[in-house]
C-alpha angles and dihedrals in degrees: 000000000000120000116233120187096197119078132210101213110207107194127179142152093231142010090260091059090045091052090054088053094045090058087068098044101090093053091049095046091046088064100032116026109217142151111265109237119184126207125186120185118237109205124238090196138008093262096060102115119103098211126103097243118069096229140100131208109212129215091273094048097259112155114214116191096186123058111260124216117293093241090055091048089053092051089049091050091053092048090049090050091051090051091047089050090055091052092048090050090057092046093048091048091055091048095042093235141114126267140188139185132201141182117224134181123231136046120335101242095042094049092046094048090051088063096053119113134169111321097356119145120222122216114184111196129214132140112271110244096203102037097147100057099026137127132193106266119215113200119202139167130242091296092047132249122319118261091245090055091048092053092047093048089051092052092049091048091051091049091048093043093236139100137261123256114198118213119191117195113206091200140036091226108130095220093055094044094050092045089054093049094045091061093060131088104216137174086196138355121220126196141158112227091201092057099043160189088153103064106162141043091245090053090051090052091055093047090050091055092046097046099063089199139070116296124214112199125189122192092034096144088088086070095045119109140174107261137171113272091212090101095052133069131191115242098185145321136195128196 
């Protein structure tokens, strides 16, 4: 199989979120060849999820309105990671590339950003809330989105049979950015972390919660950092 130095990091809190992200992968990898790398979050408490609603949908589609025990959540996370690994294996086989999948403790955005290196692409998965009437949203700063982000948004829109809506934030203030994002109905949100307006990990967390759809982030290496691997465990990998 071919060796690819760049990774497409597909991070989610559950298999449902990962599946929403996986639906975008082929369009992304068609433009930017990369090794698919899955990341499922293992909770450290029963309030770990980032979404607005205190519920989880498990691998088998079971909706739980009340928080289950932490040990059960961890078992669910590992089952979800195993299922995600199987999906990544199929994807990587079709693309003739490697893949891997890990479980990590902590919050989704923080754990995902810790994995970013060099030219890696970040794909944060969550189920789109407004799938039926949604467009691909391209978020840019005062000078507009980067050209790479524009091209990627166009490819995702074509794959999703929809159009691109461009949002330009005139400020880097988190409150104004999230308010702008919250007013949109998106099947996916694309941004370039090198170009702004999202300039910090905390800002990305807030945008993730406001977006209510998968987020594709270019230029994420600026958020990457060397961290202890004690909180992460390898689920599987195939060369």
